[in-house]
C-alpha positions as CSV (number, residue, x, y, z in Angstrom):
1,M,12.9,15.2,24.5
2,P,15.1,13.4,22.0
3,N,17.8,11.3,23.6
4,P,21.2,12.1,22.1
5,A,22.9,9.1,23.7
6,L,22.7,6.8,20.8
7,P,25.3,4.0,21.1
8,A,28.6,4.4,19.3
9,R,28.8,0.7,18.4
10,F,26.5,-2.3,18.3
11,E,26.9,-4.3,21.6
12,G,24.5,-7.1,20.8
13,S,20.8,-7.4,21.3
14,D,20.3,-4.3,23.4
15,A,17.0,-2.6,22.5
16,L,17.5,0.6,20.5
17,T,15.2,3.6,20.2
18,I,16.1,4.4,16.6
19,D,14.4,3.4,13.3
20,L,15.7,4.7,10.1
21,H,13.3,3.2,7.6
22,M,9.6,3.9,7.7
23,H,6.8,4.9,5.3
24,S,3.7,7.2,5.5
25,T,0.8,8.1,3.3
26,A,3.2,10.2,1.3
27,S,4.1,6.9,-0.4
28,D,2.6,3.5,0.3
29,G,2.3,3.7,4.1
30,A,-1.1,3.6,5.9
31,L,-0.5,6.4,8.5
32,S,-0.1,10.1,7.9
33,P,3.2,11.5,8.9
34,T,1.6,13.0,12.0
35,D,0.0,9.7,13.0
36,L,3.2,7.8,12.3
37,V,5.1,10.2,14.6
38,A,2.5,9.6,17.3
39,L,2.9,5.9,17.1
40,C,6.7,6.1,17.2
41,V,6.4,8.2,20.4
42,E,4.0,5.7,21.9
43,R,6.5,2.9,21.2
44,G,9.3,4.8,22.9
45,L,11.4,5.8,19.9
46,T,13.6,8.8,20.1
47,H,15.1,9.1,16.6
48,I,13.4,8.1,13.3
49,A,13.8,8.7,9.5
50,L,10.8,9.1,7.3
51,S,11.9,7.4,4.1
52,D,8.9,7.4,1.7
53,H,9.5,6.0,-1.8
54,D,11.0,8.5,-4.2
55,T,9.5,11.5,-2.3
56,V,10.1,13.8,0.7
57,A,6.5,15.1,0.5
58,G,5.7,14.0,4.1
59,V,8.9,15.1,5.7
60,D,7.9,18.7,6.7
61,E,4.8,17.4,8.4
62,A,6.7,14.7,10.2
63,V,9.5,17.0,11.4
64,S,6.9,19.5,12.7
65,A,4.9,16.8,14.5
66,G,8.2,15.4,15.9
67,A,9.2,18.7,17.3
68,D,5.9,19.0,19.1
69,A,6.2,15.5,20.5
70,G,9.9,15.4,21.4
71,L,10.9,13.0,18.6
72,A,13.9,13.7,16.3
73,V,12.8,13.1,12.7
74,L,15.5,12.9,10.1
75,P,14.5,13.8,6.5
76,A,15.0,10.8,4.2
77,T,13.7,9.1,1.1
78,E,14.0,5.6,-0.4
79,L,15.2,5.9,-4.0
80,S,14.3,3.3,-6.6
81,T,17.3,2.4,-8.7
82,Q,18.5,-0.5,-10.8
83,W,21.7,-2.6,-10.7
84,R,22.5,-5.5,-13.1
85,G,18.8,-5.9,-13.9
86,I,17.7,-5.9,-10.3
87,N,15.4,-3.3,-8.7
88,L,17.3,-1.9,-5.7
89,H,16.3,0.7,-3.2
90,V,18.7,3.2,-1.6
91,V,17.7,5.1,1.5
92,G,19.0,8.7,1.4
93,L,19.4,10.0,5.0
94,L,19.2,13.8,4.4
95,P,20.1,16.0,7.4
96,E,20.1,19.0,5.1
97,G,17.0,18.0,3.2
98,A,16.6,17.4,-0.6
99,S,18.2,19.8,-3.0
100,G,19.8,20.2,-6.3
101,A,20.1,17.0,-8.4
102,L,18.1,15.0,-5.8
103,A,15.2,17.4,-5.8
104,D,15.2,17.3,-9.6
105,G,15.6,13.5,-9.5
106,L,12.6,13.1,-7.2
107,V,10.4,15.0,-9.7
108,A,11.6,12.7,-12.4
109,Q,11.0,9.7,-10.2
110,A,7.4,10.8,-9.6
111,E,6.8,11.1,-13.4
112,A,8.5,7.7,-13.9
113,R,6.2,6.2,-11.3
114,E,3.2,7.5,-13.2
115,R,4.4,6.0,-16.5
116,R,5.3,2.8,-14.6
117,A,1.8,2.5,-13.1
118,V,0.2,2.6,-16.5
119,T,2.5,-0.2,-17.8
120,I,1.9,-2.3,-14.7
121,A,-1.9,-1.8,-15.1
122,E,-1.7,-3.0,-18.6
123,R,0.1,-6.1,-17.6
124,M,-2.2,-6.8,-14.7
125,E,-5.2,-6.5,-17.0
126,K,-3.7,-9.3,-19.1
127,I,-3.9,-11.6,-16.1
128,G,-7.5,-10.7,-15.3
129,L,-7.5,-7.5,-13.2
130,D,-10.1,-5.4,-15.1
131,D,-9.6,-1.6,-15.0
132,A,-6.4,-2.1,-13.1
133,L,-5.4,1.5,-12.8
134,T,-8.6,2.6,-11.2
135,R,-8.6,-0.4,-8.9
136,A,-5.1,0.4,-7.7
137,R,-6.0,4.1,-7.2
138,E,-8.9,3.0,-5.0
139,Q,-6.5,1.0,-2.9
140,A,-4.1,3.9,-2.6
141,G,-6.9,6.1,-1.4
142,S,-5.1,9.3,-2.6
143,D,-3.6,10.9,-5.7
144,R,0.0,10.0,-4.7
145,P,2.1,8.0,-7.3
146,L,1.0,4.4,-7.3
147,G,3.4,1.5,-6.4
148,R,3.4,-2.2,-6.7
149,P,1.7,-2.7,-3.3
150,D,-1.4,-0.8,-4.6
151,F,-1.7,-3.3,-7.4
152,A,-1.1,-6.2,-5.1
153,K,-3.9,-5.0,-2.9
154,A,-6.1,-4.7,-5.9
155,L,-5.3,-8.2,-6.9
156,V,-6.3,-9.5,-3.5
157,A,-9.5,-7.4,-3.4
158,A,-10.5,-8.8,-6.8
159,G,-9.9,-12.4,-5.5
160,L,-7.2,-13.1,-8.1
161,V,-4.7,-14.0,-5.3
162,P,-5.2,-14.9,-1.7
163,D,-2.8,-12.4,-0.2
164,M,-0.1,-9.7,-0.8
165,S,2.7,-12.2,-0.6
166,T,1.3,-14.3,-3.4
167,A,0.6,-11.2,-5.5
168,F,4.3,-10.4,-5.4
169,S,5.5,-14.0,-5.8
170,R,3.3,-14.5,-8.9
171,H,2.9,-11.2,-10.5
172,L,4.8,-8.2,-9.0
173,G,8.1,-9.3,-7.6
174,N,11.5,-9.3,-9.2
175,G,11.4,-10.7,-12.7
176,K,7.6,-11.0,-12.8
177,A,5.3,-9.2,-15.2
178,G,4.7,-6.2,-12.9
179,D,8.3,-5.7,-12.1
180,I,9.0,-2.6,-14.2
181,K,12.5,-1.2,-13.5
182,A,13.8,0.3,-16.8
183,L,12.6,3.8,-15.8
184,W,14.8,3.9,-12.6
185,P,18.2,5.5,-12.6
186,H,21.2,3.3,-12.2
187,L,22.5,2.7,-8.7
188,A,25.5,5.1,-9.0
189,E,23.3,7.9,-10.2
190,G,20.9,7.6,-7.3
191,V,23.8,7.6,-4.8
192,R,25.2,10.7,-6.5
193,W,22.0,12.5,-6.1
194,I,22.0,11.8,-2.3
195,L,25.7,12.8,-1.9
196,E,25.2,16.1,-3.7
197,S,22.3,16.9,-1.4
198,G,24.6,16.5,1.6
199,G,23.1,13.1,2.6
200,V,24.3,9.6,3.5
201,A,23.5,6.8,1.0
202,V,22.3,3.6,2.6
203,L,21.7,0.4,0.7
204,A,18.2,-0.8,1.8
205,H,17.5,-4.4,2.9
206,P,20.4,-6.1,1.0
207,L,19.3,-9.5,2.2
208,R,15.9,-9.3,0.6
209,H,17.1,-9.8,-3.0
210,K,18.1,-13.5,-2.5
211,L,21.6,-12.9,-3.9
212,T,24.4,-15.3,-3.5
213,R,27.0,-14.2,-1.0
214,R,29.4,-13.5,-3.9
215,K,26.9,-11.4,-5.8
216,R,25.9,-9.5,-2.7
217,G,29.6,-8.7,-2.2
218,L,29.8,-7.4,-5.8
219,L,26.8,-5.2,-5.1
220,L,28.4,-3.9,-1.9
221,D,31.6,-3.2,-3.8
222,D,29.8,-1.3,-6.6
223,F,27.7,0.6,-4.0
224,R,30.8,1.7,-2.1
225,E,32.6,2.7,-5.2
226,A,29.7,4.9,-6.1
227,G,30.0,6.7,-2.8
228,G,27.5,4.6,-0.7
229,R,28.5,4.6,2.9
230,A,26.2,2.1,4.7
231,A,23.8,-0.7,4.3
232,E,20.9,-1.9,6.4
233,L,22.3,-4.6,8.6
234,I,18.9,-5.1,10.1
235,S,15.7,-4.7,8.1
236,G,12.7,-6.0,10.0
237,F,13.1,-9.6,11.1
238,Q,15.8,-11.8,9.6
239,N,18.0,-14.8,10.2
240,A,20.7,-14.2,12.9
241,D,23.4,-16.2,11.1
242,V,22.8,-14.4,7.8
243,T,22.9,-11.1,9.7
244,R,26.3,-11.9,11.2
245,D,27.6,-12.8,7.8
246,L,26.3,-9.5,6.3
247,A,28.1,-7.7,9.2
248,R,31.3,-9.4,8.1
249,Q,30.8,-8.3,4.6
250,L,30.2,-4.7,5.7
251,H,33.3,-4.8,7.9
252,E,35.5,-6.0,5.0
253,R,34.5,-3.0,3.0
254,D,34.5,-0.4,5.8
255,L,30.8,0.2,5.4
256,M,28.6,1.4,8.2
257,A,25.4,-0.3,9.4
258,S,21.9,1.1,9.5
259,L,18.7,-0.5,10.7
260,G,15.0,0.0,10.2
261,S,11.7,-1.7,10.5
262,D,10.5,-0.8,6.9
263,F,7.1,-0.1,8.6
264,H,4.2,0.5,6.4
265,F,0.9,-0.2,8.3
266,P,-0.4,-1.1,11.7
267,G,-1.5,-4.6,12.4
268,G,1.2,-6.4,10.5
269,H,4.2,-8.3,11.9
270,L,6.3,-5.1,11.9
271,A,5.8,-2.0,14.0
272,P,8.0,1.1,14.3
273,G,11.2,0.0,16.1
274,S,10.4,-3.7,15.7
275,M,13.2,-5.7,14.1
276,S,15.7,-8.4,14.8
277,P,18.4,-7.9,17.5
278,T,21.6,-6.4,16.4
279,P,24.7,-8.6,16.5
280,R,27.8,-7.7,18.4
281,T,30.0,-6.2,15.7
282,S,32.7,-3.7,15.2
283,V,30.8,-2.2,12.2
284,A,30.1,1.4,13.0
285,P,26.4,2.5,13.3
286,V,25.5,4.9,10.5
287,W,24.4,7.6,13.0
288,T,28.1,8.0,13.9
289,H,28.8,9.3,10.4
290,P,29.9,13.0,10.8
291,R,26.9,14.3,8.8
292,L,24.4,12.4,10.9
293,A,26.2,12.9,14.2
294,A,26.0,16.7,13.6
295,W,22.3,16.4,13.0
296,I,21.8,14.4,16.2
297,E,23.6,17.2,18.1
298,R,21.4,19.8,16.5
299,A,18.3,17.8,17.4
300,A,19.3,17.5,21.0
301,A,20.2,21.2,21.2
302,A,16.7,22.1,19.8
303,A,14.8,20.0,22.2
């Protein structure tokens, strides 16, 4: 039975049973939504969000599996956007699901991903990955839209790089040949889609972009002005001092804090619910947002 007693504030390193950023085979995760739910239950989680890239295709399956297993599953998606030449992701937590502009936007995102995959393939072929689109599709193992991780896996399989990390640092990361971002909507537009669908917009892993503190502050300012309400204070494992500094930046802007593992596949260093400890902070958890608090109450009542 889902546990409605999520903490109203972060009290430090207490273990939490909530993970609001995970992926399934609906995008670039290794587990089906049903299998992901089973793993989350095994790990003792009570509330999760399935936030596949630019899609909600796996949500219905995950919600159904969660209802059977006693796990509250929040519909979500991770939107690809752009801001000042940087590829940024925004997690839309969607207690009412995707509708209106967001539903239309996700269709457009899927089409953009197909066009983007063709361009990435052309660029990867120039560095020696023959028949790159087919090789990436083989790595994906399905007909879902391809992402950069699929090309990274293809580069590794072809022996062109030793591992996924190198694939991104050399060829697919920000500013590299395979970093195609011009097809994505601007940050403010993606946030608007989420808000119009009754959701809460969360800036995903803000520490991952290697921004200076000042530029990260500008990003948070623009995100808040667009209607963004929270940022991921914790995303997987990260430096404790930098986490505390991010908490200060969120507090200064009256932004809420979310957290998630960004889980993609078993066997890696991340698992559902595995992430750095939360610092003691007065920044409010995103699940206390009225829209999400109402969803938690409904989930508890339905259990």
